[in-house]
VMD Tcl script that draws the C-alpha trace (Angstrom):
set ca {
  {7.44 -51.71 13.81}
  {6.81 -50.79 10.18}
  {2.98 -50.65 10.60}
  {3.33 -47.41 13.16}
  {4.76 -44.18 11.88}
  {4.03 -40.50 12.22}
  {5.32 -38.44 9.66}
  {4.18 -35.31 7.75}
  {5.04 -33.48 4.37}
  {6.76 -30.61 4.00}
  {6.70 -27.90 1.12}
  {10.30 -26.90 -0.02}
  {11.82 -24.56 -2.47}
  {14.19 -26.73 -4.57}
  {15.45 -23.85 -6.67}
  {15.27 -19.94 -6.48}
  {16.51 -17.45 -8.84}
  {15.89 -13.76 -9.76}
  {15.65 -13.33 -13.71}
  {16.03 -9.83 -15.46}
  {14.02 -9.19 -18.32}
  {15.03 -7.20 -21.44}
  {13.33 -4.15 -19.87}
  {14.96 -4.64 -16.52}
  {12.13 -6.16 -14.55}
  {13.04 -8.71 -11.81}
  {11.07 -11.74 -12.03}
  {11.24 -14.35 -9.39}
  {11.71 -18.10 -10.61}
  {11.33 -21.21 -8.57}
  {10.74 -24.81 -8.52}
  {8.96 -26.08 -5.44}
  {8.62 -29.78 -4.20}
  {7.39 -31.81 -1.49}
  {9.53 -33.78 1.24}
  {8.59 -36.60 3.58}
  {9.50 -35.90 7.21}
  {9.21 -38.87 9.81}
  {8.28 -37.64 13.41}
  {10.55 -39.00 15.97}
  {11.00 -38.82 19.69}
  {14.09 -36.45 20.37}
  {15.45 -34.72 23.34}
  {13.40 -31.91 22.74}
  {10.31 -33.68 22.03}
  {9.03 -34.57 18.27}
  {11.67 -33.77 15.94}
  {11.39 -34.05 11.95}
  {13.64 -36.30 10.19}
  {14.02 -36.76 6.46}
  {12.53 -40.45 5.41}
  {15.01 -41.91 3.06}
  {13.47 -45.52 2.13}
  {12.18 -45.08 -1.22}
  {9.34 -47.56 -0.63}
  {7.85 -45.57 2.18}
  {4.20 -44.51 1.11}
  {5.14 -40.74 2.35}
  {7.92 -40.92 0.01}
  {6.32 -41.90 -2.70}
  {3.41 -39.43 -2.44}
  {5.99 -36.54 -2.10}
  {7.76 -37.75 -5.26}
  {4.41 -37.90 -7.04}
  {3.15 -34.48 -5.63}
  {6.83 -32.86 -6.46}
  {6.63 -34.35 -10.11}
  {2.93 -32.69 -10.52}
  {3.37 -29.54 -8.63}
  {2.67 -27.15 -11.23}
  {-0.42 -29.00 -12.30}
  {-1.64 -29.21 -8.61}
  {-1.03 -25.71 -8.02}
  {-3.32 -24.92 -11.26}
  {-5.92 -26.81 -9.91}
  {-5.59 -26.13 -5.94}
  {-5.56 -22.34 -5.47}
  {-4.02 -22.79 -1.73}
  {-0.96 -24.50 -3.54}
  {-0.86 -21.73 -6.00}
  {-0.94 -19.02 -3.44}
  {1.83 -20.87 -1.38}
  {4.07 -20.64 -4.45}
  {3.36 -17.00 -4.87}
  {4.16 -16.16 -1.41}
  {7.17 -18.08 -1.96}
  {8.24 -15.90 -5.07}
  {7.45 -12.80 -2.75}
  {10.04 -14.19 -0.05}
  {12.63 -14.67 -2.83}
  {12.17 -11.36 -4.28}
  {12.33 -9.64 -0.54}
  {15.58 -11.60 0.26}
  {16.93 -10.71 -3.04}
  {16.24 -6.90 -2.57}
  {17.70 -6.90 1.00}
  {20.73 -9.08 0.20}
  {21.35 -6.84 -2.83}
  {22.15 -3.67 -0.78}
  {20.00 -1.58 -2.68}
  {18.35 1.31 -1.06}
  {14.76 1.55 -1.90}
  {12.84 4.98 -2.04}
  {9.96 5.32 0.56}
  {7.30 5.43 -2.46}
  {7.86 1.35 -2.63}
  {6.67 1.00 0.70}
  {3.25 2.94 -0.02}
  {2.29 1.52 -3.28}
  {-0.67 -0.41 -2.11}
  {-3.67 0.68 -0.34}
  {-4.51 -0.91 2.99}
  {-7.31 -3.15 2.67}
  {-9.93 -4.80 4.79}
  {-10.50 -8.77 5.08}
  {-12.99 -9.67 2.61}
  {-13.95 -12.90 4.59}
  {-14.69 -13.87 8.17}
  {-11.51 -14.88 9.79}
  {-12.98 -17.77 11.98}
  {-12.34 -21.27 11.35}
  {-15.73 -23.07 10.77}
  {-16.66 -25.64 13.40}
  {-18.63 -28.52 11.68}
  {-18.80 -30.29 15.14}
  {-21.66 -27.53 16.02}
  {-23.64 -28.32 12.85}
  {-26.33 -31.24 12.92}
  {-25.99 -33.10 9.69}
  {-28.94 -35.73 10.36}
}
mol new
graphics top color blue
foreach p $ca { graphics top sphere $p radius 0.5 }
foreach p [lrange $ca 0 end-1] q [lrange $ca 1 end] { graphics top cylinder $p $q radius 0.2 }
display resetview
């Protein structure tokens, strides 16, 4: 039945590279995108499977989101932050796989910070809006 489906979108790294500037600075470069995944019932419960039908609404949404990813990241801080976390992961993977031994000073560059906000998720059903 075409009218009933369960799916979700996945943020994916489509291309990841480490560039080296003229003054020997490592710069992570990546291209991110969105993929549509249908949830199907498998042996272990719900599993994600790629949706390949080009006319599926979630596939169309994923293609448009991917095409406009950089613009969306400029306007939505959570998408921009996700991209920055992906860059940090790419840099960490590169440093681990390159076999370079980093001095201990690299691991104490930043100060320990305390959370700047409340870590509770707001629960709107406790608020009366009438």
